[in-house]
ZAFI-446184 format. One line per field, with one value per residue (C-alpha): residue number from 1; residue in one letter; chain; x, y, z. Coordinates in pm, whole numbers, plus 50000, padded with zeros to 5 digits. Layout:
ZAFI-446184
i	NUM, ...
aa	A, ...
ch	A, ...
u	X, ...
v	Y, ...
w	Z, ...
//
This chain:
ZAFI-446184
i	1, 2, 3, 4, 5, 6, 7, 8, 9, 10, 11, 12, 13, 14, 15, 16, 17, 18, 19, 20, 21, 22, 23, 24, 25, 26, 27, 28, 29, 30, 31, 32, 33, 34, 35, 36, 37, 38, 39, 40, 41, 42, 43, 44, 45, 46, 47, 48, 49, 50, 51, 52, 53, 54, 55, 56, 57, 58, 59, 60, 61, 62, 63, 64, 65, 66, 67, 68, 69, 70, 71, 72, 73, 74, 75, 76, 77, 78, 79, 80, 81, 82, 83, 84, 85, 86, 87, 88, 89, 90, 91, 92, 93, 94, 95, 96, 97, 98, 99, 100, 101, 102, 103, 104, 105, 106, 107, 108, 109, 110, 111, 112, 113, 114, 115, 116, 117, 118, 119, 120, 121, 122, 123, 124, 125, 126, 127, 128, 129, 130, 131, 132, 133, 134, 135, 136, 137, 138, 139, 140, 141, 142, 143, 144, 145, 146, 147, 148, 149, 150, 151, 152, 153, 154, 155, 156, 157, 158, 159, 160, 161, 162, 163, 164, 165, 166, 167, 168, 169, 170, 171, 172, 173, 174, 175, 176, 177, 178, 179, 180, 181, 182, 183, 184, 185, 186, 187, 188, 189, 190, 191, 192, 193, 194, 195, 196, 197, 198, 199, 200, 201, 202, 203, 204, 205, 206, 207, 208, 209, 210, 211, 212, 213
aa	X, X, X, X, X, X, X, X, X, X, X, X, X, X, X, X, X, X, X, X, X, X, X, X, X, X, X, X, X, X, X, X, X, X, X, X, X, X, X, X, X, X, X, X, X, X, X, X, X, X, X, X, X, X, X, X, X, X, X, X, X, X, X, X, X, X, X, X, X, X, X, X, X, X, X, X, X, X, X, X, X, X, X, X, X, X, X, X, X, X, X, X, X, X, X, X, X, X, X, X, X, X, X, X, X, X, X, X, X, X, X, X, X, X, X, X, X, X, X, X, X, X, X, X, X, X, X, X, X, X, X, X, X, X, X, X, X, X, X, X, X, X, X, X, X, X, X, X, X, X, X, X, X, X, X, X, X, X, X, X, X, X, X, X, X, X, X, X, X, X, X, X, X, X, X, X, X, X, X, X, X, X, X, X, X, X, X, X, X, X, X, X, X, X, X, X, X, X, X, X, X, X, X, X, X, X, X, X, X, X, X, X, X
ch	A, A, A, A, A, A, A, A, A, A, A, A, A, A, A, A, A, A, A, A, A, A, A, A, A, A, A, A, A, A, A, A, A, A, A, A, A, A, A, A, A, A, A, A, A, A, A, A, A, A, A, A, A, A, A, A, A, A, A, A, A, A, A, A, A, A, A, A, A, A, A, A, A, A, A, A, A, A, A, A, A, A, A, A, A, A, A, A, A, A, A, A, A, A, A, A, A, A, A, A, A, A, A, A, A, A, A, A, A, A, A, A, A, A, A, A, A, A, A, A, A, A, A, A, A, A, A, A, A, A, A, A, A, A, A, A, A, A, A, A, A, A, A, A, A, A, A, A, A, A, A, A, A, A, A, A, A, A, A, A, A, A, A, A, A, A, A, A, A, A, A, A, A, A, A, A, A, A, A, A, A, A, A, A, A, A, A, A, A, A, A, A, A, A, A, A, A, A, A, A, A, A, A, A, A, A, A, A, A, A, A, A, A
u	36403, 36064, 35964, 35771, 35815, 35886, 35724, 35895, 35733, 35924, 35728, 35968, 35897, 35999, 35844, 36035, 36222, 36404, 36573, 36951, 37168, 36880, 36743, 37094, 37160, 36837, 36951, 37291, 37124, 36893, 37190, 37362, 37040, 37012, 37379, 37339, 37025, 37197, 37474, 37228, 37116, 36791, 36700, 36810, 36579, 36271, 36276, 36077, 36090, 35829, 35912, 35645, 35733, 35505, 35492, 35192, 35161, 35208, 35431, 35510, 35866, 35946, 35670, 35707, 36030, 36259, 36588, 36794, 36602, 36582, 36713, 36674, 36528, 36672, 36446, 36377, 36191, 35975, 36087, 35810, 35481, 35287, 35352, 35071, 35163, 34800, 34758, 35082, 34961, 34631, 34823, 35041, 34738, 34590, 34916, 34917, 34568, 34690, 35042, 35019, 34982, 34761, 34815, 34639, 34649, 34924, 35150, 35240, 35134, 35369, 35515, 35356, 35490, 35713, 35652, 35911, 35801, 36043, 35929, 36102, 35777, 35420, 35125, 34960, 34656, 34557, 34212, 34346, 34627, 34382, 34170, 34477, 34593, 34323, 34379, 34749, 34661, 34423, 34677, 34847, 35199, 35444, 35628, 35560, 35850, 35817, 36121, 36088, 36388, 36517, 36407, 36078, 35941, 35703, 35749, 35431, 35221, 35368, 35293, 34926, 35056, 35296, 35468, 35799, 35892, 36253, 36401, 36700, 36826, 36969, 36903, 37267, 37418, 37549, 37204, 37030, 37312, 37264, 36886, 36904, 37180, 36945, 36656, 36882, 36956, 36586, 36491, 36773, 36657, 36301, 36402, 36604, 36340, 36061, 36212, 36232, 35982, 36065, 35922, 36075, 36300, 36438, 36801, 36873, 36915, 37259, 37352, 37248, 36890, 36694, 36397, 36099, 35931
v	40655, 40816, 40837, 41152, 41439, 41805, 41992, 42323, 42569, 42855, 43134, 43344, 43672, 43655, 43982, 44188, 44387, 44068, 44035, 44040, 44007, 43953, 43641, 43512, 43554, 43365, 43071, 43066, 43093, 42798, 42582, 42673, 42603, 42257, 42177, 42276, 42068, 41764, 41795, 41772, 41412, 41527, 41748, 41478, 41231, 41449, 41776, 41792, 42110, 42277, 42599, 42829, 43143, 43436, 43731, 43778, 43400, 43147, 42851, 42547, 42505, 42228, 42003, 41857, 41655, 41489, 41676, 41383, 41371, 41744, 41872, 42247, 42423, 42756, 43033, 43295, 43628, 43799, 44142, 44312, 44247, 44252, 44075, 43828, 43730, 43665, 43413, 43243, 43206, 43061, 42813, 42709, 42660, 42439, 42242, 42201, 42053, 41813, 41735, 41696, 41341, 41295, 41026, 40697, 40349, 40262, 40570, 40879, 41207, 41482, 41742, 42084, 42259, 42566, 42858, 43113, 43404, 43640, 43948, 44263, 44452, 44489, 44259, 44371, 44151, 44324, 44163, 43810, 43881, 43989, 43681, 43454, 43569, 43382, 43074, 43076, 43104, 42811, 42596, 42503, 42612, 42570, 42880, 43149, 43383, 43671, 43857, 44206, 44244, 44571, 44936, 44889, 44629, 44718, 44516, 44668, 44489, 44156, 44202, 44091, 43765, 43680, 43830, 43696, 43960, 44012, 44273, 44297, 44644, 44541, 44291, 44191, 43846, 43901, 43980, 43685, 43452, 43555, 43507, 43157, 43063, 43161, 42967, 42662, 42711, 42756, 42437, 42245, 42369, 42267, 41922, 41867, 41983, 41773, 41473, 41645, 41756, 42126, 42379, 42501, 42788, 42970, 43081, 43456, 43604, 43723, 44095, 44147, 44042, 44267, 44163, 44394, 44470
w	79162, 79211, 78843, 78921, 78680, 78757, 78463, 78380, 78139, 77974, 77802, 77592, 77416, 77048, 76932, 76674, 76938, 77037, 76695, 76680, 76988, 77236, 77064, 77003, 77374, 77453, 77239, 77408, 77747, 77674, 77577, 77904, 78096, 77941, 78007, 78371, 78420, 78271, 78529, 78818, 78887, 79049, 78752, 78510, 78680, 78718, 78519, 78195, 77986, 77764, 77572, 77432, 77234, 77172, 76932, 76700, 76725, 77000, 76918, 77125, 77001, 77250, 77383, 77734, 77708, 77964, 78004, 77878, 77548, 77470, 77136, 77156, 76851, 76737, 76863, 76593, 76577, 76315, 76192, 76387, 76559, 76885, 77215, 77275, 77630, 77723, 77442, 77548, 77908, 77789, 77572, 77865, 78090, 77816, 77805, 78185, 78171, 77901, 78029, 78405, 78529, 78832, 79090, 79035, 79179, 78931, 78939, 79136, 78989, 78873, 79104, 79084, 78771, 78751, 78513, 78397, 78178, 78001, 77806, 77680, 77626, 77744, 77668, 77342, 77406, 77728, 77757, 77703, 77948, 78219, 78150, 78167, 78511, 78710, 78491, 78581, 78950, 78921, 78734, 79063, 78969, 79255, 79134, 78876, 78793, 78546, 78411, 78260, 78031, 77893, 77910, 77719, 77959, 78239, 78559, 78705, 78442, 78552, 78921, 78890, 78739, 79020, 79322, 79191, 78932, 78823, 78592, 78359, 78273, 77935, 77657, 77611, 77632, 77984, 78121, 77956, 78053, 78416, 78393, 78244, 78488, 78767, 78606, 78605, 78973, 79049, 78860, 79025, 79364, 79281, 79160, 79475, 79720, 79567, 79743, 80080, 80338, 80297, 80055, 79731, 79824, 79520, 79520, 79525, 79174, 79053, 79063, 78698, 78783, 79017, 79229, 79172, 79502
//
């Protein structure tokens, strides 16, 4: 047992447009994600999950927690409001600075963290979003994946954040289930490869999730 943690950050859009079936599908998808991680001994040993939601406010609904101890909160949405993605990214960078353990004489440091962002809209706080992009790059994430979900999202606005941009055509339960299933596979792949000499190769996404080139 290495004792080293693999920190995984999820930034989830909870703006008003996510009310109804989309947010219900997100909650179901998170439960499936957690169940899958608990079935993987590598993820169970190393993966730690932090969930941050964003609408007009940024909320850390799950602080960094080992997979085996996670009790998922119910994710809810306001009736309406903006999409403060920039503020959420700043908050996550703050958490990374606070959460990540560095190597010392007494312990090994954490593995490089993973970041998954899901939004069904466009950043309302454009200035903060632009300011957050270089902070994310400097935060030493091993992987940053951004998912543009639904017809109102704009994958082009996510490209400056990362070259790993995915898109979902719809906001239904099938699409979100596929996305979170893929996130589980990506985390499992990351938690497996941290103990090997190779890099972290992500699995190909399912047919419902398109890669934005």
